[in-house]
All heavy atoms as an XYZ file, in Angstrom:
819
protein
N     -52.770     22.808     95.963
C     -53.281     23.993     95.301
C     -52.459     24.210     94.042
O     -51.240     24.087     94.065
C     -53.161     25.192     96.227
C     -53.746     26.415     95.638
S     -53.655     27.887     96.686
C     -53.935     27.276     98.311
N     -53.153     24.550     92.954
C     -52.487     24.765     91.683
C     -53.061     25.992     91.001
O     -54.275     26.185     90.993
C     -52.692     23.546     90.753
O     -52.238     22.373     91.416
C     -51.942     23.709     89.455
N     -52.184     26.803     90.436
C     -52.589     27.932     89.599
C     -52.050     27.663     88.209
O     -50.886     27.272     88.052
C     -52.026     29.257     90.131
C     -52.640     29.681     91.425
C     -52.046     29.350     92.629
C     -53.820     30.418     91.444
C     -52.611     29.737     93.830
C     -54.392     30.803     92.639
C     -53.793     30.466     93.838
N     -52.871     27.872     87.202
C     -52.479     27.600     85.822
C     -52.760     28.831     84.978
O     -53.867     29.367     85.000
C     -53.267     26.396     85.257
C     -52.991     25.154     86.099
C     -52.927     26.166     83.788
C     -53.982     24.033     85.890
N     -51.765     29.284     84.248
C     -51.955     30.363     83.277
C     -52.221     29.701     81.939
O     -51.298     29.247     81.264
C     -50.733     31.261     83.226
C     -50.548     32.096     84.467
C     -49.920     33.415     84.112
C     -49.786     34.265     85.334
N     -50.882     35.172     85.494
N     -53.474     29.618     81.563
C     -53.871     28.905     80.346
C     -53.123     29.424     79.126
O     -52.721     28.650     78.256
C     -55.377     29.021     80.136
N     -52.921     30.721     79.054
C     -52.278     31.337     77.896
C     -50.846     30.841     77.690
O     -50.316     30.890     76.588
C     -52.301     32.844     78.058
C     -52.332     33.580     76.778
C     -52.650     35.037     76.985
C     -52.816     35.621     75.601
N     -53.449     36.866     75.547
N     -50.212     30.355     78.754
C     -48.826     29.878     78.672
C     -48.728     28.393     78.330
O     -47.643     27.890     78.059
C     -48.095     30.121     80.004
C     -47.945     31.604     80.319
O     -47.981     32.423     79.372
O     -47.801     31.941     81.505
N     -49.845     27.673     78.344
C     -49.815     26.227     78.115
C     -49.670     25.904     76.634
O     -50.364     26.460     75.793
C     -51.088     25.564     78.655
C     -51.166     24.098     78.337
C     -50.288     23.204     78.916
C     -52.093     23.619     77.433
C     -50.338     21.851     78.616
C     -52.164     22.271     77.121
C     -51.286     21.382     77.718
N     -48.738     25.016     76.331
C     -48.612     24.462     74.981
C     -48.433     22.956     75.117
O     -48.134     22.446     76.193
C     -47.414     25.051     74.204
O     -46.221     24.801     74.939
C     -47.578     26.531     73.959
N     -48.613     22.270     74.018
C     -48.446     20.817     73.999
C     -47.587     20.463     72.794
O     -47.389     21.279     71.893
C     -49.814     20.139     73.906
N     -47.095     19.236     72.764
C     -46.229     18.804     71.671
C     -47.011     18.298     70.464
O     -46.430     17.916     69.457
C     -45.236     17.748     72.153
C     -45.906     16.510     72.720
O     -47.153     16.478     72.803
O     -45.178     15.566     73.073
N     -48.347     18.302     70.581
C     -49.192     17.865     69.471
C     -50.556     18.529     69.610
O     -50.933     18.974     70.701
C     -49.359     16.351     69.468
C     -50.033     15.818     70.716
C     -50.186     14.298     70.725
N     -50.649     13.823     71.993
C     -51.915     13.844     72.420
N     -52.860     14.332     71.646
N     -52.241     13.378     73.595
N     -51.267     18.591     68.492
C     -52.620     19.152     68.520
C     -53.494     18.357     69.487
O     -53.428     17.133     69.536
C     -53.225     19.135     67.122
N     -54.269     19.040     70.257
C     -55.179     18.502     71.264
C     -54.456     17.841     72.440
O     -55.057     17.113     73.220
C     -56.252     17.581     70.654
C     -57.126     18.381     69.756
C     -57.050     18.456     68.394
C     -58.139     19.303     70.140
N     -57.961     19.372     67.915
C     -58.655     19.903     68.961
C     -58.673     19.688     71.364
C     -59.666     20.851     68.980
C     -59.694     20.627     71.379
C     -60.172     21.202     70.201
N     -53.145     18.131     72.575
C     -52.426     17.699     73.770
C     -53.082     18.348     74.979
O     -53.637     19.453     74.882
N     -53.058     17.665     76.115
C     -53.822     18.152     77.265
C     -53.035     18.124     78.558
O     -52.136     17.306     78.738
C     -55.089     17.313     77.435
N     -53.414     19.019     79.429
C     -52.953     19.049     80.806
C     -54.139     18.605     81.655
O     -55.197     19.253     81.638
C     -52.515     20.466     81.196
C     -52.188     20.707     82.658
C     -50.947     19.906     83.061
C     -51.971     22.195     82.910
N     -53.993     17.490     82.352
C     -55.062     17.012     83.231
C     -55.072     17.875     84.486
O     -54.088     17.925     85.218
C     -54.844     15.547     83.601
C     -55.014     14.613     82.416
O     -55.857     14.899     81.543
O     -54.284     13.606     82.345
N     -56.181     18.535     84.718
C     -56.295     19.425     85.878
C     -56.948     18.714     87.045
O     -56.457     18.764     88.171
C     -57.082     20.696     85.505
C     -56.289     21.476     84.438
C     -57.336     21.554     86.740
C     -57.056     22.630     83.846
N     -58.058     18.026     86.794
C     -58.775     17.369     87.889
C     -59.618     16.219     87.364
O     -60.038     16.213     86.211
C     -59.670     18.370     88.618
N     -59.847     15.254     88.258
C     -60.795     14.180     88.011
C     -61.661     14.106     89.261
O     -61.197     13.702     90.318
C     -60.088     12.853     87.763
C     -61.060     11.740     87.409
O     -62.183     11.694     87.902
N     -60.615     10.838     86.563
N     -62.911     14.524     89.111
C     -63.817     14.584     90.256
C     -64.920     13.557     90.062
O     -65.842     13.772     89.267
C     -64.396     15.999     90.386
C     -63.305     17.044     90.633
S     -63.884     18.752     90.520
C     -64.086     18.933     88.749
N     -64.762     12.424     90.719
C     -65.753     11.350     90.650
C     -66.080     10.955     89.219
O     -67.239     10.796     88.846
C     -67.031     11.748     91.398
O     -66.745     12.054     92.743
N     -65.034     10.826     88.382
C     -65.224     10.370     87.013
C     -65.504     11.463     85.998
O     -65.744     11.180     84.825
N     -65.463     12.717     86.431
C     -65.622     13.848     85.517
C     -64.266     14.539     85.427
O     -63.715     14.973     86.441
C     -66.698     14.837     86.009
C     -66.769     16.053     85.104
C     -68.047     14.142     86.087
N     -63.723     14.623     84.209
C     -62.392     15.196     84.045
C     -62.465     16.654     83.598
O     -63.383     17.064     82.882
C     -61.563     14.416     83.007
O     -62.209     14.470     81.740
C     -61.365     12.979     83.427
N     -61.478     17.405     84.039
C     -61.266     18.780     83.604
C     -59.873     18.821     83.010
O     -58.898     18.490     83.690
C     -61.383     19.775     84.774
O     -62.665     19.624     85.381
C     -61.191     21.202     84.312
N     -59.804     19.205     81.723
C     -58.527     19.195     81.008
C     -58.367     20.494     80.234
O     -59.320     21.009     79.676
C     -58.467     18.018     80.035
C     -58.710     16.678     80.714
C     -58.739     15.549     79.728
N     -57.355     15.105     79.551
C     -56.907     14.418     78.521
N     -57.718     14.083     77.540
N     -55.654     14.062     78.444
N     -57.119     20.974     80.200
C     -56.777     22.128     79.393
C     -56.113     21.605     78.128
O     -55.117     20.878     78.198
C     -55.824     23.047     80.161
C     -55.248     24.235     79.400
C     -56.346     25.156     78.883
C     -54.269     24.992     80.292
N     -56.674     21.955     76.979
C     -56.144     21.499     75.694
C     -55.491     22.660     74.957
O     -55.989     23.790     74.996
C     -57.264     20.953     74.796
C     -57.832     19.664     75.254
N     -57.321     18.447     74.883
C     -58.891     19.407     76.060
C     -58.039     17.488     75.431
N     -58.998     18.045     76.154
N     -54.400     22.358     74.250
C     -53.805     23.286     73.288
C     -53.958     22.647     71.921
O     -53.764     21.434     71.769
C     -52.315     23.495     73.567
C     -51.659     24.292     72.478
C     -51.530     25.649     72.442
C     -51.078     23.801     71.264
N     -50.912     26.030     71.277
C     -50.616     24.910     70.530
C     -50.914     22.538     70.716
C     -50.002     24.786     69.289
C     -50.302     22.416     69.473
C     -49.848     23.533     68.782
N     -54.307     23.468     70.927
C     -54.390     22.936     69.574
C     -54.242     24.038     68.541
O     -54.507     25.209     68.821
C     -55.696     22.163     69.331
O     -55.596     21.463     68.088
C     -56.897     23.078     69.316
N     -53.839     23.628     67.371
C     -53.837     24.507     66.209
C     -54.413     23.767     65.001
O     -54.272     24.196     63.867
C     -52.434     25.033     65.909
C     -51.435     23.928     65.598
O     -51.783     22.727     65.701
O     -50.285     24.253     65.249
N     -55.064     22.636     65.277
C     -55.647     21.785     64.235
C     -57.062     21.378     64.635
O     -57.357     21.249     65.823
C     -54.822     20.503     64.048
C     -53.386     20.739     63.627
C     -53.291     21.331     62.246
O     -53.983     20.897     61.329
N     -52.456     22.349     62.081
N     -57.923     21.124     63.646
C     -59.270     20.635     63.970
C     -59.211     19.279     64.678
O     -58.220     18.557     64.545
C     -59.944     20.477     62.603
C     -59.137     21.300     61.660
C     -57.738     21.302     62.212
N     -60.260     18.964     65.406
C     -60.366     17.650     66.041
C     -60.965     16.698     65.009
O     -60.482     16.633     63.887
C     -61.217     17.748     67.325
C     -61.105     16.529     68.217
C     -59.881     16.130     68.725
C     -62.221     15.768     68.539
C     -59.768     15.002     69.535
C     -62.117     14.652     69.350
C     -60.894     14.281     69.835
O     -60.795     13.168     70.636
N     -61.982     15.963     65.341
C     -62.685     15.079     64.410
C     -64.157     15.097     64.796
O     -64.493     15.351     65.956
C     -62.127     13.651     64.472
C     -62.246     13.022     65.851
C     -61.627     11.652     65.909
C     -61.701     11.110     67.322
N     -61.112      9.800     67.467
N     -65.028     14.839     63.826
C     -66.437     14.745     64.151
C     -66.613     13.651     65.187
O     -66.043     12.561     65.042
C     -67.267     14.404     62.907
C     -67.532     15.596     62.045
C     -66.891     15.937     60.894
C     -68.526     16.596     62.270
N     -67.415     17.091     60.385
C     -68.434     17.525     61.197
C     -69.487     16.810     63.256
C     -69.257     18.634     61.104
C     -70.309     17.922     63.153
C     -70.193     18.817     62.088
N     -67.375     13.926     66.237
C     -67.588     12.918     67.270
C     -68.844     13.218     68.071
O     -69.386     14.316     68.026
C     -66.375     12.820     68.203
C     -66.145     14.051     69.037
N     -65.628     15.227     68.513
C     -66.369     14.291     70.351
C     -65.530     16.126     69.476
N     -65.985     15.588     70.601
N     -69.269     12.198     68.785
C     -70.352     12.292     69.757
C     -69.783     11.749     71.056
O     -69.298     10.618     71.106
C     -71.584     11.463     69.323
C     -72.141     12.002     68.001
C     -72.649     11.484     70.418
C     -73.229     11.137     67.396
N     -69.801     12.554     72.101
C     -69.257     12.129     73.389
C     -70.106     11.052     74.036
O     -71.282     10.908     73.739
C     -69.151     13.325     74.335
C     -68.142     14.338     73.844
O     -68.432     15.113     72.953
N     -66.971     14.326     74.415
N     -69.484     10.325     74.954
C     -70.174      9.289     75.717
C     -71.129      9.895     76.755
O     -71.954      9.199     77.320
C     -69.164      8.393     76.433
C     -68.242      7.685     75.453
O     -68.635      7.489     74.286
O     -67.117      7.334     75.854
N     -70.960     11.163     77.014
C     -71.793     11.885     77.981
C     -71.824     13.347     77.587
O     -71.500     13.700     76.455
N     -72.179     14.188     78.526
C     -72.221     15.620     78.254
C     -70.804     16.197     78.252
O     -69.892     15.620     78.827
C     -73.063     16.314     79.325
C     -74.498     15.834     79.308
C     -75.177     15.970     80.650
O     -74.526     15.701     81.674
O     -76.359     16.330     80.657
N     -70.661     17.348     77.605
C     -69.360     18.030     77.535
C     -69.565     19.530     77.665
O     -70.489     20.089     77.085
C     -68.682     17.735     76.191
C     -67.395     18.509     75.975
C     -66.809     18.316     74.591
O     -67.230     17.396     73.857
O     -65.940     19.107     74.213
N     -68.683     20.152     78.444
C     -68.611     21.609     78.523
C     -67.274     22.000     77.913
O     -66.224     21.466     78.284
C     -68.714     22.113     79.983
C     -68.497     23.619     80.048
C     -70.066     21.734     80.581
N     -67.308     22.933     76.956
C     -66.162     23.327     76.152
C     -66.045     24.845     76.270
O     -66.964     25.572     75.881
C     -66.458     22.893     74.709
C     -65.413     23.178     73.681
C     -64.618     22.159     73.182
C     -65.255     24.460     73.151
C     -63.683     22.406     72.182
C     -64.326     24.706     72.167
C     -63.535     23.685     71.682
N     -64.930     25.345     76.836
C     -64.762     26.771     77.095
C     -63.500     27.272     76.392
O     -62.408     26.737     76.630
C     -64.637     27.052     78.609
C     -64.545     28.550     78.873
C     -65.777     26.430     79.391
N     -63.628     28.293     75.566
C     -62.466     28.886     74.909
C     -61.795     29.843     75.894
O     -62.409     30.814     76.348
C     -62.862     29.634     73.614
C     -61.639     30.298     72.988
C     -63.510     28.678     72.632
N     -60.538     29.528     76.227
C     -59.779     30.367     77.154
C     -58.831     31.307     76.429
O     -58.464     32.357     76.958
C     -58.979     29.500     78.132
C     -59.796     28.576     79.024
C     -58.872     27.750     79.903
C     -60.781     29.367     79.868
N     -58.399     30.921     75.229
C     -57.473     31.740     74.446
C     -57.651     31.382     72.976
O     -57.723     30.199     72.631
C     -56.026     31.467     74.895
C     -55.021     32.363     74.194
O     -55.200     33.593     74.213
O     -54.056     31.823     73.622
N     -57.746     32.385     72.113
C     -57.889     32.142     70.685
C     -59.344     32.151     70.247
O     -60.233     32.629     70.966
N     -59.555     31.620     69.039
C     -60.893     31.536     68.465
C     -61.103     30.144     67.882
O     -60.161     29.525     67.393
C     -61.077     32.570     67.347
C     -61.010     34.001     67.821
C     -61.231     34.984     66.687
O     -60.830     34.683     65.535
O     -61.809     36.045     66.959
N     -62.338     29.683     67.939
C     -62.680     28.343     67.467
C     -64.000     28.416     66.699
O     -64.965     29.016     67.180
C     -62.839     27.361     68.655
C     -63.324     25.993     68.182
C     -61.542     27.236     69.444
N     -64.012     27.817     65.523
C     -65.285     27.599     64.827
C     -65.801     26.235     65.275
O     -65.161     25.217     65.008
C     -65.102     27.613     63.307
C     -65.133     29.004     62.735
O     -65.894     29.847     63.188
N     -64.305     29.259     61.742
N     -66.927     26.239     65.992
C     -67.520     24.985     66.439
C     -68.553     24.565     65.394
O     -69.537     25.265     65.156
C     -68.196     25.139     67.799
C     -68.812     23.855     68.318
S     -67.646     22.491     68.549
C     -66.830     23.017     70.063
N     -68.300     23.426     64.769
C     -69.232     22.852     63.805
C     -70.092     21.847     64.570
O     -69.561     21.055     65.363
C     -68.473     22.114     62.698
C     -67.583     22.994     61.883
N     -67.772     23.171     60.535
C     -66.491     23.741     62.221
C     -66.832     23.985     60.070
N     -66.049     24.341     61.075
N     -71.374     21.864     64.336
C     -72.262     20.900     64.984
C     -73.407     20.577     64.037
O     -73.719     21.347     63.125
C     -72.778     21.427     66.329
C     -73.596     22.686     66.224
C     -74.989     22.634     66.194
C     -72.982     23.929     66.152
C     -75.744     23.792     66.096
C     -73.726     25.092     66.048
C     -75.103     25.018     66.020
O     -75.848     26.169     65.913
N     -73.997     19.425     64.252
C     -75.130     18.998     63.416
C     -76.398     18.987     64.257
O     -76.425     18.458     65.361
C     -74.859     17.615     62.823
C     -73.745     17.664     61.800
C     -73.648     16.386     60.985
N     -72.601     16.531     59.982
C     -71.567     15.714     59.856
N     -71.452     14.662     60.646
N     -70.670     15.917     58.924
N     -77.417     19.599     63.687
C     -78.732     19.638     64.327
C     -79.739     19.217     63.278
O     -79.820     19.827     62.207
C     -79.021     21.059     64.833
C     -80.268     21.177     65.650
C     -80.362     22.570     66.239
C     -81.582     22.674     67.118
N     -81.680     24.002     67.728
N     -80.468     18.145     63.569
C     -81.436     17.591     62.611
C     -80.774     17.285     61.270
O     -81.346     17.530     60.209
C     -82.629     18.530     62.427
C     -83.378     18.774     63.717
O     -83.542     17.863     64.522
N     -83.811     19.995     63.931
N     -79.545     16.796     61.317
C     -78.819     16.410     60.115
C     -78.193     17.555     59.347
O     -77.515     17.336     58.354
N     -78.394     18.783     59.802
C     -77.864     19.951     59.097
C     -76.671     20.527     59.862
O     -76.723     20.701     61.079
C     -78.961     21.013     58.983
C     -78.574     22.198     58.134
C     -79.738     23.176     57.983
O     -80.889     22.722     57.854
O     -79.473     24.390     57.991
N     -75.586     20.814     59.129
C     -74.379     21.353     59.759
C     -74.510     22.853     59.992
O     -74.968     23.595     59.129
C     -73.156     21.076     58.890
C     -71.861     21.509     59.551
C     -70.616     21.136     58.753
O     -70.694     20.217     57.911
O     -69.576     21.764     58.985
N     -74.089     23.283     61.178
C     -74.058     24.687     61.567
C     -72.660     25.006     62.071
O     -71.942     24.115     62.531
C     -75.067     24.972     62.684
C     -76.471     24.639     62.324
N     -77.314     25.541     61.726
C     -77.177     23.486     62.457
C     -78.492     24.970     61.523
N     -78.421     23.713     61.958
N     -72.292     26.287     62.032
C     -70.998     26.730     62.534
C     -71.219     27.942     63.427
O     -71.918     28.883     63.050
C     -70.041     27.106     61.382
C     -69.821     25.919     60.455
C     -68.699     27.597     61.944
C     -69.077     26.259     59.180
N     -70.598     27.897     64.606
C     -70.681     29.019     65.553
C     -69.263     29.453     65.889
O     -68.453     28.639     66.347
C     -71.401     28.577     66.831
C     -71.437     29.626     67.916
C     -72.324     30.799     67.552
O     -73.440     30.612     67.088
N     -71.826     32.009     67.746
N     -68.937     30.728     65.670
C     -67.639     31.256     66.057
C     -67.619     31.448     67.566
O     -68.516     32.079     68.137
C     -67.369     32.596     65.361
C     -66.081     33.303     65.809
C     -64.856     32.474     65.454
C     -66.004     34.692     65.208
N     -66.591     30.898     68.196
C     -66.414     31.039     69.636
C     -65.144     31.845     69.900
O     -64.103     31.578     69.296
C     -66.307     29.666     70.304
C     -67.535     28.803     70.134
S     -67.351     27.193     70.943
C     -67.321     27.690     72.673
N     -65.240     32.814     70.798
C     -64.092     33.613     71.187
C     -63.865     33.441     72.693
O     -64.626     32.738     73.369
C     -64.301     35.097     70.821
O     -65.454     35.588     71.495
C     -64.472     35.273     69.313
N     -62.843     34.094     73.213
C     -62.474     33.941     74.621
C     -63.684     34.164     75.531
O     -64.392     35.155     75.415
C     -61.342     34.918     74.990
C     -61.063     34.886     76.481
C     -60.080     34.564     74.209
N     -63.904     33.183     76.405
C     -65.003     33.251     77.366
C     -66.268     32.564     76.901
O     -67.185     32.359     77.699
N     -66.339     32.197     75.627
C     -67.541     31.527     75.123
C     -67.570     30.065     75.569
O     -66.530     29.411     75.664
C     -67.607     31.590     73.600
C     -67.924     32.986     73.071
O     -68.332     33.858     73.876
O     -67.759     33.199     71.860
N     -68.768     29.572     75.828
C     -68.977     28.217     76.341
C     -69.936     27.470     75.422
O     -70.976     28.004     75.029
C     -69.569     28.256     77.763
C     -68.628     29.019     78.709
C     -69.853     26.840     78.272
C     -69.258     29.351     80.047
N     -69.571     26.231     75.103
C     -70.416     25.332     74.303
C     -70.765     24.147     75.188
O     -69.880     23.524     75.784
C     -69.634     24.875     73.066
C     -70.297     23.773     72.267
C     -71.451     24.015     71.543
C     -69.725     22.515     72.215
C     -72.036     23.003     70.782
C     -70.297     21.499     71.447
C     -71.456     21.749     70.737
N     -72.047     23.851     75.318
C     -72.490     22.670     76.056
C     -73.019     21.659     75.051
O     -73.958     21.950     74.309
C     -73.587     23.015     77.067
C     -74.185     21.798     77.704
C     -73.461     21.037     78.601
C     -75.471     21.392     77.378
C     -74.020     19.892     79.179
C     -76.037     20.265     77.951
C     -75.294     19.512     78.851
N     -72.391     20.503     75.017
C     -72.832     19.425     74.129
C     -73.614     18.420     74.961
O     -73.050     17.715     75.798
C     -71.636     18.756     73.465
N     -74.912     18.371     74.738
C     -75.747     17.381     75.402
C     -75.432     16.006     74.813
O     -74.803     15.895     73.758
C     -77.222     17.721     75.193
N     -75.859     14.971     75.470
C     -75.667     13.617     74.971
C     -76.240     13.536     73.553
O     -77.357     13.997     73.303
C     -76.358     12.590     75.891
C     -76.284     11.203     75.296
C     -75.730     12.610     77.277
N     -75.448     13.006     72.622
C     -75.914     12.841     71.250
C     -75.576     13.991     70.320
O     -75.904     13.943     69.138
N     -74.922     15.043     70.826
C     -74.573     16.193     69.992
C     -73.319     15.883     69.175
O     -72.234     15.719     69.732
C     -74.319     17.451     70.851
O     -75.462     17.718     71.659
C     -74.002     18.651     69.975
N     -73.481     15.822     67.859
C     -72.336     15.576     66.978
C     -71.662     16.920     66.694
O     -72.321     17.887     66.295
C     -72.803     14.924     65.675
C     -71.670     14.459     64.805
C     -72.152     13.711     63.568
O     -73.364     13.749     63.252
O     -71.292     13.099     62.907
N     -70.335     16.976     66.911
C     -69.637     18.248     66.779
C     -68.154     18.047     66.482
O     -67.612     16.962     66.672
C     -69.814     19.082     68.052
C     -69.276     18.423     69.281
N     -69.909     17.365     69.906
C     -68.167     18.654     70.006
C     -69.219     16.994     70.970
N     -68.140     17.755     71.046
N     -67.518     19.127     66.036
C     -66.076     19.146     65.814
C     -65.603     20.594     65.943
O     -66.238     21.509     65.434
C     -65.668     18.550     64.445
C     -66.281     19.312     63.291
C     -64.152     18.507     64.298
N     -64.489     20.782     66.650
C     -63.920     22.112     66.850
C     -62.807     22.365     65.837
O     -61.942     21.512     65.640
C     -63.364     22.222     68.266
N     -62.858     23.547     65.217
C     -61.832     23.987     64.265
C     -61.214     25.276     64.800
O     -61.813     26.352     64.663
C     -62.453     24.261     62.891
C     -62.832     23.049     62.132
N     -62.100     22.589     61.069
C     -63.868     22.197     62.266
C     -62.676     21.506     60.572
N     -63.755     21.246     61.296
N     -60.031     25.206     65.416
C     -59.410     26.437     65.894
C     -58.978     27.313     64.726
O     -58.677     26.813     63.641
C     -58.192     25.936     66.680
C     -57.857     24.635     66.048
C     -59.174     24.040     65.637
N     -58.947     28.602     64.968
C     -58.429     29.563     64.000
C     -57.061     29.971     64.544
O     -56.979     30.776     65.472
C     -59.376     30.763     63.854
C     -60.755     30.284     63.410
C     -58.802     31.796     62.887
C     -61.840     31.327     63.497
N     -56.005     29.350     64.047
C     -54.685     29.526     64.650
C     -54.599     28.695     65.920
O     -55.239     27.651     66.029
N     -53.833     29.173     66.897
C     -53.702     28.457     68.172
C     -54.882     28.776     69.077
O     -55.386     29.891     69.080
C     -52.422     28.871     68.900
C     -51.156     28.399     68.253
C     -49.938     28.693     69.104
O     -50.077     28.963     70.322
O     -48.835     28.650     68.551
N     -55.278     27.774     69.864
C     -56.354     27.980     70.841
C     -56.075     27.132     72.078
O     -55.437     26.079     71.993
C     -57.701     27.611     70.242
N     -56.571     27.626     73.187
C     -56.504     26.894     74.447
C     -57.932     26.750     74.949
O     -58.678     27.725     75.017
C     -55.618     27.630     75.436
C     -54.159     27.498     75.041
C     -53.305     28.602     75.608
N     -51.939     28.466     75.141
C     -51.468     29.038     74.028
N     -52.253     29.777     73.273
N     -50.203     28.872     73.672
N     -58.275     25.512     75.271
C     -59.667     25.180     75.537
C     -59.770     24.353     76.818
O     -59.011     23.400     77.001
C     -60.238     24.372     74.346
C     -60.166     25.223     73.074
C     -61.652     23.911     74.624
C     -59.869     24.447     71.837
N     -60.708     24.700     77.667
C     -60.999     23.929     78.860
C     -62.154     22.998     78.530
O     -63.203     23.452     78.046
C     -61.388     24.854     80.014
C     -61.511     24.196     81.375
C     -60.121     23.805     81.887
C     -62.187     25.131     82.358
N     -61.956     21.696     78.754
C     -62.996     20.702     78.463
C     -63.320     19.941     79.742
O     -62.421     19.404     80.400
C     -62.553     19.732     77.341
C     -63.604     18.651     77.124
C     -62.292     20.491     76.051
N     -64.596     19.888     80.064
C     -65.080     19.143     81.227
C     -66.010     18.080     80.697
O     -67.005     18.390     80.006
C     -65.812     20.070     82.203
C     -64.881     21.224     82.627
C     -66.312     19.288     83.423
C     -65.602     22.389     83.241
N     -65.686     16.816     80.966
C     -66.471     15.701     80.413
C     -66.251     14.437     81.229
O     -65.352     14.369     82.069
C     -66.100     15.455     78.952
C     -64.655     15.030     78.766
C     -64.215     14.996     77.322
O     -65.045     15.170     76.420
O     -63.013     14.804     77.087
N     -67.050     13.447     80.935
C     -66.943     12.132     81.569
C     -65.569     11.531     81.249
O     -65.112     11.595     80.110
C     -68.065     11.248     81.023
C     -68.090      9.848     81.531
C     -69.284      9.133     80.889
C     -69.119      7.638     80.961
N     -70.191      6.975     80.231
N     -64.941     10.951     82.245
C     -63.632     10.320     82.051
C     -63.690      9.282     80.930
O     -64.639      8.502     80.844
C     -63.209      9.638     83.354
C     -61.837      8.988     83.282
C     -61.443      8.390     84.610
O     -62.319      8.171     85.484
O     -60.247      8.124     84.777
N     -62.694      9.322     80.027
C     -62.610      8.367     78.952
C     -63.440      8.707     77.728
O     -63.446      7.980     76.751
N     -64.144      9.845     77.776
C     -64.958     10.241     76.627
C     -64.055     10.588     75.448
O     -62.890     10.933     75.629
C     -65.827     11.444     77.006
O     -66.783     11.673     76.000
N     -64.604     10.506     74.254
C     -63.850     10.795     73.035
C     -63.396     12.230     73.032
O     -64.133     13.123     73.334
C     -64.725     10.520     71.790
C     -63.993     10.923     70.532
C     -65.135      9.078     71.736
């Protein structure tokens, strides 16, 4: 049994992660970051939950870039083929659930 206070988690680099669980090839990780990630398309679906801070989620739909501000408790579901990149506003802690080994 494990209890984690997301607000207390930090990493030594942007997008550093704490591996929480791997359930039949689906990983749950807590990320800390203060820097944008990179544009990417996951190998499978992704659930992205803001636990602390704010994140501007950039995504492309029909070739057009959109931005959605995410705050604590907001959830982004990236279906297969969704091109996206997260830009935190200051520090953020994010729960990511995705296929093991995904970008």
